[in-house]
N, CA, C and O of each residue as an XYZ file, in Angstrom:
428
protein
N       0.828     -1.188      0.000
C       0.000      0.000      0.000
C       0.870      1.249      0.000
O       1.934      1.278      0.619
N       0.419      2.251     -0.682
C       1.179      3.507     -0.756
C       1.435      4.037      0.645
O       0.550      4.064      1.500
N       2.672      4.455      0.847
C       3.056      5.026      2.122
C       3.431      4.007      3.180
O       3.909      4.376      4.253
N       3.219      2.718      2.892
C       3.536      1.690      3.872
C       5.050      1.566      4.019
O       5.786      1.591      3.033
N       5.496      1.432      5.252
C       6.920      1.243      5.526
C       7.284     -0.219      5.310
O       6.551     -1.124      5.707
N       8.435     -0.430      4.670
C       8.946     -1.775      4.428
C      10.419     -1.824      4.792
O      11.089     -0.796      4.893
N      10.906     -3.037      4.985
C      12.334     -3.274      5.141
C      12.836     -3.749      3.783
O      12.339     -4.741      3.250
N      13.808     -3.056      3.227
C      14.316     -3.367      1.896
C      15.587     -4.195      2.005
O      16.535     -3.807      2.687
N      15.599     -5.342      1.324
C      16.760     -6.231      1.303
C      17.230     -6.345     -0.137
O      16.481     -6.778     -1.013
N      18.483     -5.953     -0.377
C      19.006     -6.001     -1.738
C      20.483     -6.360     -1.718
O      21.332     -5.513     -1.441
N      20.784     -7.615     -2.011
C      22.173     -8.053     -2.099
C      22.678     -7.918     -3.523
O      23.099     -8.895     -4.143
N      22.630     -6.702     -4.032
C      23.044     -6.421     -5.409
C      24.089     -5.319     -5.401
O      24.327     -4.674     -4.379
N      24.702     -5.116     -6.544
C      25.784     -4.148     -6.656
C      25.382     -2.710     -6.404
O      26.190     -1.925     -5.907
N      24.145     -2.342     -6.737
C      23.681     -0.968     -6.550
C      22.358     -0.988     -5.786
O      21.300     -0.766     -6.376
N      22.408     -1.251     -4.479
C      21.159     -1.358     -3.718
C      20.367     -0.052     -3.676
O      19.142     -0.073     -3.556
N      21.053      1.070     -3.773
C      20.353      2.357     -3.745
C      19.316      2.478     -4.836
O      18.259      3.073     -4.630
N      19.606      1.922     -5.989
C      18.643      1.966     -7.100
C      17.388      1.178     -6.728
O      16.273      1.600     -7.037
N      17.569      0.037     -6.066
C      16.418     -0.763     -5.629
C      15.585      0.016     -4.616
O      14.356      0.015     -4.692
N      16.243      0.679     -3.671
C      15.516      1.460     -2.667
C      14.732      2.590     -3.327
O      13.591      2.863     -2.955
N      15.346      3.239     -4.299
C      14.640      4.319     -5.019
C      13.457      3.768     -5.808
O      12.427      4.432     -5.930
N      13.600      2.560     -6.343
C      12.483      1.930     -7.059
C      11.307      1.716     -6.111
O      10.160      1.998     -6.459
N      11.597      1.220     -4.920
C      10.524      1.023     -3.929
C       9.845      2.350     -3.603
O       8.618      2.432     -3.554
N      10.643      3.378     -3.384
C      10.075      4.701     -3.087
C       9.258      5.218     -4.262
O       8.214      5.841     -4.073
N       9.735      4.957     -5.481
C       8.996      5.368     -6.672
C       7.662      4.655     -6.798
O       6.742      5.160     -7.441
N       7.554      3.488     -6.189
C       6.284      2.745     -6.184
C       5.371      3.170     -5.041
O       4.278      2.630     -4.875
N       5.828      4.141     -4.255
C       4.992      4.664     -3.178
C       5.236      4.045     -1.823
O       4.527      4.355     -0.865
N       6.232      3.169     -1.721
C       6.551      2.575     -0.421
C       7.557      3.458      0.312
O       8.286      4.234     -0.307
N       7.586      3.333      1.620
C       8.553      4.067      2.432
C       9.553      3.058      2.970
O       9.178      2.103      3.649
N      10.822      3.271      2.665
C      11.867      2.365      3.151
C      12.140      2.722      4.606
O      12.839      3.689      4.909
N      11.567      1.913      5.501
C      11.694      2.167      6.932
C      12.908      1.510      7.543
O      13.363      1.902      8.618
N      13.435      0.504      6.853
C      14.647     -0.179      7.310
C      15.369     -0.723      6.085
O      14.750     -1.191      5.130
N      16.674     -0.649      6.139
C      17.510     -1.195      5.079
C      18.243     -2.401      5.647
O      18.909     -2.305      6.678
N      18.119     -3.520      4.978
C      18.827     -4.733      5.388
C      19.989     -4.898      4.421
O      19.843     -5.463      3.337
N      21.130     -4.398      4.830
C      22.303     -4.429      3.972
C      22.893     -5.822      3.867
O      23.136     -6.493      4.870
N      23.116     -6.240      2.638
C      23.737     -7.527      2.347
C      24.771     -7.260      1.255
O      24.439     -6.651      0.237
N      26.011     -7.698      1.441
C      26.989     -7.508      0.367
C      26.542     -8.236     -0.900
O      25.828     -9.236     -0.825
N      26.961     -7.738     -2.055
C      26.638     -8.387     -3.316
C      27.046     -9.853     -3.227
O      28.191    -10.159     -2.896
N      26.134    -10.741     -3.516
C      26.312    -12.202     -3.447
C      26.444    -12.716     -2.017
O      26.770    -13.886     -1.819
N      26.202    -11.876     -1.022
C      26.271    -12.307      0.373
C      24.958    -12.916      0.827
O      23.967    -12.890      0.098
N      24.955    -13.467      2.039
C      23.734    -14.039      2.601
C      23.626    -13.690      4.080
O      24.621    -13.406      4.746
N      22.417    -13.717      4.564
C      22.120    -13.517      5.984
C      21.237    -14.671      6.445
O      20.571    -15.314      5.634
N      21.236    -14.923      7.730
C      20.333    -15.940      8.263
C      18.920    -15.357      8.315
O      18.760    -14.140      8.404
N      17.891    -16.212      8.261
C      16.518    -15.709      8.391
C      16.330    -14.925      9.696
O      15.607    -13.929      9.723
N      16.976    -15.372     10.768
C      16.853    -14.663     12.053
C      17.431    -13.251     11.960
O      16.858    -12.306     12.504
N      18.564    -13.107     11.273
C      19.182    -11.785     11.114
C      18.282    -10.874     10.283
O      18.159     -9.684     10.574
N      17.657    -11.430      9.255
C      16.756    -10.636      8.416
C      15.578    -10.141      9.243
O      15.245     -8.956      9.209
N      14.952    -11.040      9.980
C      13.788    -10.668     10.789
C      14.166     -9.646     11.859
O      13.399     -8.722     12.129
N      15.322     -9.802     12.459
C      15.774     -8.853     13.478
C      15.965     -7.463     12.870
O      15.537     -6.463     13.445
N      16.607     -7.408     11.713
C      16.854     -6.111     11.063
C      15.576     -5.497     10.492
O      15.470     -4.276     10.371
N      14.611     -6.344     10.143
C      13.344     -5.830      9.606
C      12.507     -5.153     10.685
O      11.653     -4.320     10.381
N      12.748     -5.505     11.934
C      12.058     -4.862     13.063
C      10.541     -4.860     12.907
O       9.883     -3.861     13.196
N       9.991     -5.983     12.449
C       8.541     -6.095     12.338
C       7.946     -5.582     11.045
O       6.748     -5.744     10.817
N       8.743     -4.971     10.196
C       8.239     -4.472      8.910
C       8.212     -5.607      7.886
O       8.998     -6.550      7.985
N       7.316     -5.523      6.907
C       7.368     -6.500      5.821
C       8.674     -6.323      5.046
O       9.156     -5.202      4.878
N       9.233     -7.412      4.585
C      10.504     -7.388      3.864
C      10.230     -7.453      2.371
O       9.495     -8.325      1.907
N      10.823     -6.528      1.614
C      10.751     -6.558      0.157
C      12.173     -6.750     -0.345
O      13.081     -5.998      0.009
N      12.350     -7.774     -1.180
C      13.683     -8.106     -1.691
C      13.650     -8.210     -3.206
O      12.584     -8.242     -3.821
N      14.832     -8.260     -3.794
C      14.936     -8.457     -5.234
C      14.658     -9.919     -5.568
O      14.734    -10.785     -4.697
N      14.341    -10.183     -6.813
C      14.156    -11.576     -7.238
C      15.448    -12.357     -7.090
O      15.423    -13.553     -6.799
N      16.570    -11.696     -7.286
C      17.866    -12.356     -7.094
C      17.979    -12.867     -5.661
O      18.453    -13.979     -5.429
N      17.548    -12.062     -4.713
C      17.610    -12.472     -3.315
C      16.561    -13.524     -2.984
O      16.766    -14.346     -2.090
N      15.455    -13.504     -3.689
C      14.407    -14.496     -3.458
C      14.942    -15.914     -3.674
O      14.506    -16.857     -3.015
N      15.888    -16.052     -4.602
C      16.486    -17.357     -4.868
C      17.250    -17.853     -3.639
O      17.254    -19.050     -3.352
N      17.897    -16.933     -2.913
C      18.700    -17.308     -1.740
C      17.866    -17.470     -0.482
O      18.175    -18.301      0.372
N      16.818    -16.681     -0.369
C      15.996    -16.687      0.844
C      14.599    -17.154      0.477
O      14.071    -16.783     -0.571
N      14.013    -17.945      1.316
C      12.641    -18.374      1.089
C      11.727    -17.328      1.736
O      11.549    -17.332      2.954
N      11.151    -16.436      0.929
C      10.317    -15.384      1.520
C       9.200    -15.919      2.408
O       8.801    -15.263      3.371
N       8.697    -17.102      2.089
C       7.598    -17.659      2.882
C       8.044    -17.999      4.301
O       7.237    -17.972      5.230
N       9.330    -18.320      4.470
C       9.824    -18.637      5.809
C      10.043    -17.380      6.646
O      10.281    -17.467      7.851
N       9.963    -16.217      6.013
C      10.179    -14.950      6.721
C       8.871    -14.289      7.134
O       8.889    -13.210      7.726
N       7.759    -14.904      6.839
C       6.482    -14.270      7.171
C       6.084    -13.302      6.078
O       5.874    -13.703      4.934
N       5.979    -12.037      6.421
C       5.581    -11.022      5.433
C       6.809    -10.594      4.633
O       7.456     -9.597      4.954
N       7.116    -11.353      3.597
C       8.257    -11.046      2.736
C       7.834    -11.216      1.281
O       7.082    -12.129      0.938
N       8.328    -10.330      0.443
C       7.906    -10.287     -0.948
C       9.114    -10.030     -1.838
O      10.079     -9.387     -1.424
N       9.052    -10.538     -3.059
C      10.104    -10.290     -4.037
C       9.571     -9.355     -5.114
O       8.454     -9.521     -5.603
N      10.375     -8.385     -5.470
C      10.010     -7.434     -6.512
C      10.859     -7.715     -7.740
O      12.088     -7.664     -7.686
N      10.195     -8.009     -8.841
C      10.909     -8.231    -10.097
C      11.276     -6.907    -10.735
O      10.464     -5.982    -10.783
N      12.481     -6.822    -11.217
C      12.937     -5.631    -11.937
C      13.562     -6.075    -13.245
O      14.077     -7.189    -13.344
N      13.522     -5.221    -14.241
C      14.100     -5.504    -15.546
C      15.063     -4.400    -15.904
O      14.859     -3.238    -15.553
N      16.112     -4.773    -16.603
C      17.023     -3.776    -17.147
C      16.431     -3.255    -18.448
O      15.986     -4.035    -19.290
N      16.426     -1.957    -18.608
C      15.972     -1.341    -19.850
C      17.207     -0.775    -20.539
O      17.696      0.302    -20.198
N      17.694     -1.525    -21.511
C      18.904     -1.116    -22.217
C      18.535     -0.383    -23.500
O      17.511     -0.676    -24.117
N      19.372      0.572    -23.900
C      19.055      1.321    -25.124
C      19.159      0.430    -26.367
O      19.897     -0.555    -26.371
N      18.437      0.774    -27.386
C      18.402      0.002    -28.640
C      19.799     -0.202    -29.204
O      20.088     -1.260    -29.764
N      20.666      0.788    -29.068
C      22.021      0.681    -29.629
C      22.790     -0.487    -28.990
O      23.643     -1.089    -29.643
N      22.503     -0.806    -27.747
C      23.139     -1.961    -27.109
C      22.822     -3.229    -27.887
O      23.718     -4.013    -28.200
N      21.553     -3.429    -28.195
C      21.134     -4.630    -28.912
C      21.678     -4.649    -30.344
O      22.051     -5.702    -30.861
N      21.716     -3.470    -30.975
C      22.267     -3.391    -32.328
C      23.735     -3.797    -32.330
O      24.162     -4.573    -33.185
N      24.502     -3.285    -31.388
C      25.929     -3.628    -31.318
C      26.128     -5.091    -30.945
O      27.032     -5.746    -31.463
N      25.304     -5.601    -30.063
C      25.398     -7.015    -29.689
C      25.123     -7.905    -30.894
O      25.837     -8.881    -31.125
N      24.096     -7.572    -31.656
C      23.789     -8.336    -32.870
C      24.965     -8.300    -33.841
O      25.311     -9.313    -34.448
N      25.574     -7.125    -33.982
C      26.715     -6.973    -34.879
C      27.881     -7.848    -34.415
O      28.491     -8.549    -35.222
N      28.189     -7.806    -33.117
C      29.285     -8.612    -32.580
C      29.011    -10.107    -32.711
O      29.882    -10.872    -33.123
N      27.808    -10.511    -32.362
C      27.464    -11.930    -32.442
C      27.416    -12.408    -33.885
O      27.837    -13.522    -34.195
N      26.902    -11.564    -34.759
C      26.853    -11.924    -36.180
C      28.250    -12.142    -36.735
O      28.478    -13.087    -37.491
N      29.190    -11.272    -36.365
C      30.571    -11.418    -36.817
C      31.209    -12.671    -36.255
O      31.941    -13.368    -36.957
N      30.937    -12.960    -35.002
C      31.496    -14.161    -34.372
C      30.934    -15.417    -35.029
O      31.664    -16.382    -35.254
N      29.662    -15.406    -35.331
C      29.040    -16.570    -35.967
C      29.621    -16.786    -37.380
O      29.871    -17.920    -37.790
N      29.827    -15.697    -38.103
C      30.382    -15.807    -39.452
C      31.801    -16.369    -39.402
O      32.164    -17.203    -40.232
N      32.609    -15.920    -38.433
C      33.977    -16.429    -38.309
C      33.965    -17.907    -37.936
O      34.771    -18.683    -38.448
N      33.068    -18.295    -37.060
C      32.975    -19.701    -36.655
C      32.570    -20.577    -37.853
O      33.106    -21.670    -38.036
N      31.639    -20.097    -38.651
C      31.189    -20.854    -39.819
C      32.323    -20.971    -40.840
O      32.490    -22.021    -41.460
N      33.102    -19.900    -41.018
C      34.220    -19.929    -41.970
C      35.283    -20.921    -41.507
O      35.846    -21.646    -42.327
N      35.565    -20.964    -40.215
C      36.543    -21.932    -39.686
C      36.048    -23.362    -39.875
O      36.830    -24.266    -40.171
N      34.767    -23.554    -39.706
C      34.199    -24.903    -39.843
C      34.301    -25.382    -41.294
O      34.534    -26.565    -41.543
N      34.129    -24.469    -42.244
C      34.198    -24.811    -43.660
C      35.630    -25.027    -44.129
O      35.852    -25.722    -45.120
N      36.600    -24.447    -43.439
C      38.010    -24.533    -43.868
C      38.641    -25.865    -43.567
O      39.815    -26.075    -43.872
């Protein structure tokens, strides 16, 4: 619900972006559960740091933690929005690599 305080858990390289995403969705980050990138915490540590607030985590973290075992815990899916030029350059690079591989196979 808009304005509801949550505990944000993000074991990713740029957790601030995740926190801003939650705020942009109308949630209030009442507690931050800091986890190093690729790090883990025990369920007890998460609940202690959440201080009774519902926990919202990234989908990446959902794989490591069972949100159902934490009570009120939820995973928020996020997508990277890359510019079209990224895909164009990737296609160009992959196309060149595929052509070289095919030429080697024919030789």
